C-alpha positions in Angstrom: 154.1 61.3 61.2 153.4 64.4 58.9 151.0 67.0 60.2 147.8 67.2 58.1 147.0 70.7 56.9 143.5 71.9 56.6 142.4 72.6 53.1 140.5 75.6 52.0 136.8 75.0 51.4 135.9 74.7 47.7 133.4 77.0 46.2 130.6 74.7 45.1 127.0 75.1 44.4 124.8 76.3 41.6 123.6 79.4 40.0 119.9 80.1 39.2 118.8 81.4 35.8 115.5 82.8 34.5 114.7 81.6 31.0 112.4 83.4 28.5 111.3 81.3 25.6 110.3 82.3 22.1 106.6 81.6 22.8 106.8 84.2 25.7 106.6 81.6 28.4 109.0 81.9 31.3 110.9 79.4 33.6 112.4 80.8 36.8 115.2 79.5 38.9 116.6 76.9 36.6 119.6 75.4 38.5 123.0 75.2 36.7 126.2 73.9 38.4 128.7 76.7 39.1 131.6 74.6 37.7 130.5 74.9 34.1 130.2 78.7 34.2 132.8 81.4 33.8 135.8 81.5 31.6 135.7 83.0 28.2 132.2 81.6 27.4 130.6 83.4 30.4 127.0 82.1 30.8 126.8 80.4 27.4 127.4 76.9 28.9 124.3 77.4 31.0 122.2 78.0 27.8 123.5 74.7 26.4 122.8 72.8 29.6 119.3 74.2 29.9 118.6 73.4 26.2 119.8 69.9 26.8 117.5 69.5 29.9 114.6 70.9 27.9 115.1 68.4 25.1 115.2 65.5 27.6 112.0 66.8 29.2 110.3 67.3 25.8 111.3 63.8 24.8 109.8 62.2 27.9 106.6 64.3 27.8 106.0 63.9 24.0 105.8 67.7 23.5 108.1 69.7 21.2 111.1 71.5 22.8 110.9 75.3 23.1 113.5 77.7 21.8 115.2 80.0 24.3 115.0 83.7 23.6 117.0 85.0 26.5 118.7 83.8 29.6 119.5 85.9 32.7 120.7 85.1 36.2 118.0 85.1 38.8 118.3 88.0 41.3 119.8 86.9 44.6 117.3 87.2 47.4 118.3 88.1 50.9 117.5 85.5 53.4 114.3 86.3 55.3 114.4 86.7 59.0 112.6 84.1 61.0 110.9 85.4 64.1 111.0 83.2 67.2 107.7 84.2 68.8 
């Protein structure tokens, strides 16, 4: 019987983005899967995914979709310490 080797853990998860819309409104911590980012396009696939999500939300709510002015990665926060008093 062949010995099974342990595979390396895959880097999975998501990246959070802050979105600034043309009407000056802001949406923080929009989640985008890490798999679609990187490569030559950089963060451009995140813009397309968020625009697609916004269109679906606007369709369901009956409101017009908002245009995105800028998109930036949310700052990574350090985990807060939990005190065990």
